[in-house]
N, C-alpha and C positions, 0 to 999 in steps of 0.2 A: 768430108763435108756433111754427109748424113749423120755421122757420129756427133759432130758439133751441134747440129740441129736437134738431135735427140737429147743431148746434154742440156741444151737451153730449155727444151720443153719440160725437162724434169724440174727445172727451177722456175720457169715462167708458164704463162698460158693456162693458169689454174682457175680462171674465172668460171669455168663450167662446173668445177667441183667445190670451190670455196665461194661463199656468199660475201656480199659487201658487209663490212663491219667498221663502224667508227669506234674510237676510244669511248668507253662508257662515260655518260654524263653523271655528275653528282646528282643525288636526289633533290627534287625541287624544294622541299621543306628545308633541307640543309643549306642549299646554295643561296636561298633567299635571305639567309641570316648573315651573310658576309659578302665581301667583294673579291673573293678568290676566283680564279679561272674555273669555269664550270666543267671543262673537259679534263678527265684524267689522261695521263700520258699513255701512249702505246707501250707495252712491254716489248722486248726485243723480238720474241717469237711471233707475236701478233703483227708487228711491223713487217717482218719478213713475209708472213703469210699474205698480208694485203698487197705488198709489193709484187708478190708472185702472181697476182691476178692480172697484171698488165698484159695486154695482148701483143705488145711490141708491134703495133700496126705499121704499115708502110708509110702512111701519112699521119703523123702524131698530132691530132687536132688539139690535144691538151696543150702541146707546146705552141702550136699556131695561135691559140687563143690566150696565151699568156703574154702580157705586155713586155715582159723581160725575155721572152723566148727561152725560158728555162729548159734545160735538157732533161725533161721529166722522165721519159722512158728509160734513159740511160741510168739515172740515179735510182730509179725503181729497181732496175735489174741488179745493180750493185748492192742495193739493200737486201734484195731477195737472196743474194749469194753470200750475205754476211760481210761484205767488203765495205764497212760503214765509214771508214776514214776516206776512202775514195769517193763514196757517195756524197759525203759532206763537201769535199774539195770541189767536186763537180757542181754541186748545188750553189756554193758560194762564189763560184767563178763568174756567174751571171747575175748574182743577187747580193747586194751589200747587207741585206737584213733578212735572210731566209727564216730566222726564228720569229720575226715579226709578221712576215707575209703568211707563214704557215698558220698563224693564229687569226689574223684579221682580214685576209683577202676574202672576197665573196666567191669562193671556189665554185659555188653552185651556178654562178653566172660566167665563170671563166674556164679554168682547166677541167674541173670535174663535170661541169655541165656539158662539156663538149667531148668527154671521154667516149671512145668508140663502143666500149662494152656497155656503157650507160645507154647509148642510143639503141643498142641491140637488145636491151631489156635485162641485162645481167646485173645491173647496179654498178655505179662508178667505182673505180679505185679511189680510196680516200687519200688523195694526193696531199692535201694540206696537212693532215695529221702526220703523215709520214715525213713531210718536209720539217715539221716541228720536231719530230722524234730524232731524225738524224742530226739536226743542229744542236738540240739539247744534249744528245749523246756526245757530240764533239766538244761542247763546253765542259761537260763532265770529265771527259778524257784529256782535257787540256790541249786539244788540237787547234783551238782558235788562238792565234798569236798576234801580237802587235806587228805592224808593218816594219820590215827590215829593209833599209835603203842601201843600194849599192853606192849611191853618191847623192849629195845635197845640191840643190840648185839655189842660186841667189835670188831668182825671181819669186815674187810673192803674190798671192791671190787673197783678196778679201771677200768673204762670203757673207751675205746679209740674210740671216735666217737659218736656225739650227733645226729645221724640220727634215723630213726624209729626203727631199731633193737636195738641200744644202749639205746634209751629212754624206749622202752618196757621192756627190761631186767632190767634197773635201777628201774622202777616202781615196777616190780614184786619182786625184791630182797629187795627193801625198805619196802614193805609190811611185809617181814619176819623179819624186824628189823636191817638189815645190814647197815653199814656205806657206803654210795655210793659217789664216786667222778667220774664225767664225764669229760674227757679231749677232747677238740675239737680244730681243727686248725683254725676255723673261729671265727668271733667276736660275733656271735649269735648261740644259739643251734637250732637244727632242720635239719641241713644238707641239703639234697636235697629238703626237704619240704619248707625251707626258700629261698634258692638261686637257685634252679633248676626249680621248678614248678611255673608258672606265677599266678598272682592274679586272673585272670579271671576263673581259675579252683580252686584255693585255696587261699583265702585272708589271709594275714600274721597274722592278729589278731587271727585267729583260731589256728595257731601253737604257737604263743606267749602266748596265754591264757593257753594252755596245758603245755608248759614248765615252765611258772610261777607257775602253780599248783604243779609241781614236785619240784620246789625250795621251795615252802611253805611246802612241805612234808618232807623237810630236806635233799634233794639231793643236793650235791655241784657241781657246774659247774665251770670249769676252761677253759676259752676261749683263743684264740690266742696261743694255746699250741701245739707244734709239737713234737711228740715222735721221738727221734733221734737228735733233736736240743736242746730243753729245758731240756730233760731228756731221757736217753736211756731206752729201754724196760727192760733191766736188772735192772736198778735203780728203775723203777716203780714196778717191781716184789718184790723188797725188801721192798717197802713201803706198799704194799697191800697183803692180804691173797689170792686173786685171781685176775686175769686180764681177761677182755673180749676185743678182737679185733673186732670192728664193724665199720670199716672205710668206708665201701662202696667201689665202684669202680668209679674212676673219670678220669682215663687216656683216652683221646679220641682216637678212632680208626682213622687211617689216610688213605688218598687216595694216592696211589703211582702212580701218573700220572705226565707228564711234566707240569711245571708251578706252582707246589705246593708251591714254595717259593715266589710267588707274594704277594703283600700286599692286604689287605681287604678280605682275606680268613681266616675265624675264626672257631674254635671249638664251638659247640653248647653251652657248659657250660659258655664260656667266654661271649657270647652274652646274655644268659639268666641271668647270675649273675649280669652283668652290669645293665640290665633292672630292676631286682628285688631290687638291692641295691638302685637304683634311686627311685623306688617306696616306699622304706622304709625311704626315706629322706636323704640318704647318699650323700656326694659329690663324684661323679664318673667322674674323669677327662676324661677318654676315651669315655664316653657317651657324656659329655658336649662339647667336641671338635669335635664330629661327627663321631669319628672312629667306635664306637660300637653302633651307632644310625642308624636305617634304614630309617629315614626320607628323602623323595625325591629320594630314590635310587631304582634301579632295583635289587631286591633281589632274589637269587636262594638258596633254601635249599635242600641239598642232603640227602635223607634218607626217611624211611617210617614208623618209629615207633612213639611212643607218644612224644618223645623229638622233633622230626621233626615237629609234629603238634604244639607243644608249640612255636617253633621258627617261623613258618609261621604266626601263629595267633598273636604273639607278634609284628612281622614286620608290619602286617596290622594296629595294634594300634599305631605304631610309625609313621604312615602315609608314608609308603613306596610308591614309584611310581608304582611299580608292584611287586607281590610276586608269585613265581613259586616253585612248589615242584617236584623234580626229583626223580623218584623211578624206580628201575630196573625190578620189577615185575608188575603185573596188580593190580587193585583195590581189587579184591577178595583175593589176597595173601598178602595184607599189614599186617605187624605185629601189627600195632597200632589199637586203638579202632575205630570201624566203626562210633561211635557216634562223636568222635573228627574229623574224616575226614569230616563228614557231616557238622559239625559246621564250619570248615575251608572253605568248599565250599560255604556255605551260606555267609560267610564274604568276599568272593572275591578272594580266593586263587585259582590259576590255577594249576591243577595237570597234569603232563606230565608222563604218565604211560609208562612202558616198555622202559625205557631210562636210560643210564648210562654215567657218565662223561668220556671223553677220554683225554681232554687236556684243561688246563687253558691258556688263551691267554691274553697278555697285555704287556705294557712297565712299569715296576716297580710295577704297581698294576693291579688287575684283570679288564679286559674290556669285554672279551667274554668267554663263556664256549662252547667248542666243545663237542657234545653229540653223542653217538652211540645209534641207535635204538636196542632194544633187542627182542628176541623171547624166549618163554619158552620151555625148553627141558624136558628130563626125570627127575623124582623126585630125589633129593639128599638124603643124609643120614638122613635128618630131615623129609623127606616125602613131602617137597615142591618142585615144579618144578624149575629146575635150569635155571637161565637166561643166554642166550648165545648171543653174539654179532651178529647182523644181518650185514654181511659184506657190505661195501660200502653204508652205510645208514646214515652216519653222517650228523648232521646239527648244526647250530650255534645259541646260545642264548646270548643276551646282558646281562651283569652283572656288577653292581657297587660293589656288596657285595655277597660273597658266604659263606654260613654257613654249616659246615659239621656236620651232625647228624647221624653218622653211628654206634653209640653205644659206650660202654666204656669197658676198660680193667683194671685189677688191676695194681696199682703202684708196684714197686719193694720193698715190705715191708722189707725183710731181710736187704736190703741196707739202706732204709730210717730209719728203727728202730735201726740201728747199732746192729743187732742181726743175725749173720750169721747162727746160729743153727736153726732158725725158718724154718720149711719145707713148701714148696709150691709145687703146682701141675705144670704140664707142661704149663698150661694156666696162671700161676702166682697167682691163688687163694690159700688161706691158706688151707693146708691139716689138716683135723680133723679126729678123731675117730667118725664115724657117730652115734654111740650110745651115747657117752658121750659129744660130741662136743668139746672135749679137743684136743689141738694141741700136737705136740711131746714134748713141754715144759710143765713140770708139773705145774698145776695150771693156765695155760694160755689157754683160750677158744676163739673160734671165731664163728661168726654168721652173717647172712645177706648176702649181695651181695659179700662181700670179700671171702665168701665160695662158694656160688652157682653161682656167676657171676651176671651181671646186670639183675635185675628182678623187680617184682612189690613191692610196698610199703607194701601190705598186707602180702606178703611172708616174708618180713623183720620183720614185727611185730610178725608173727608166730615163726620165728627163735629166736627172742629176748625172747619170752615167754618160748620156749623150752630150750634155753641155761640157762635161769634163774633157771629152775628146776635142771639142771645138776650142776650148780655152787653151788646151795643150798645143794645138796647131797654131793658134794665134800667137802664143808666146814664143814658140819655136821660130815662127816667121819674123817676129819682132827682133829676136836675137840675131837672126841671119842678116836682117837689114842693118843692124848696128855694126856687124862685122864688115859688111860691104862698104858702109860709110867710113869706117875706121881705116 
């Protein structure tokens, strides 16, 4: 037993000797000129070194604070020992898209932020970078394979939405042998991963590689399909044995201030989608004619979340004249990833803290933004200090383009789907039984942001996996009842 422990200590527990190290970032001047990912990959030896820093603690808080409960200490140990195929297999056993989560999860708020050695002052194990490394290594070594089925089932599931929740559910149910059809309103599968998140965080080949694997696994994708237009929800229910609603939330929150009808004020998704489509090689008229292009403009982004960071950093790469981010609280209370804020600051974004928009000014199109200074009052119902207008503190900012990144709300699904019976909450999210994840319509389930509101990709994957279990149980029960009746 002592021998085994000493052997493990040779491979692990090296946080007292080795310091924290992230893969090197590309130089600021270089990375501002393109949309490639800003972090270089770990090389094999460095990935092993960082993995060996894991303390293998009794209560792995990294795993506890991961929505997917990824077996992080175990695959860190396997990586440190050079057992990379086993590390990958363990990683993907709880996560349908480890290469995506390794890139875009806010690890500073989840696994890495709760690492025991981080709390003890030694600097966290760089978990996200290692997750990316072992998955990219697996793709390179051809260890990532399409699903092989032992048997096919006759029952079919229709999944509405090809974002992370829908894709995770599709994969899990395909493994069980079900016939899966994914319906999506866009021309490519991936949802937010394709059209919302910029390439410098998530290059599109990563998403396309994963969705192509699902196609090779026998999952059918129908693009440019809108429920309620191409087919009603009622008609889809007749076609499939079960339905999953996983549409996400895309309706932008608005700012109700004077001048909101001026031109050149855009929702974040319009701006990001145009940029991502252009990056994918599409013809994008509004980008090409300069409307949704930040080049040469004084740009102001309103908001403090990760979407706002995507917008400011995209504007920098489009060669904006200046880029400012307006946020009503201070830096410590920003909802976005601290890592992303730091990257934006390095790239030249100016943050104007404790400030809120009061009025858009201009003739036909935006010319200036009148801004109120804010002070932080007592905590609100979320526990965060509430921003209050500091009277007579307004100032003016020049603006050629304003991007609103204030979050997203659900669309009116009962109306869009032509299904008045579908129950929604007072916030517009789909109501479900939280044990079964089934809606009030028999055989219709819902998961992801359309249930929980705008959230993280990792939570959407978690919900997709959970709802797959519920749909599987529902269909097995349905089949058993048929046999009993027969």
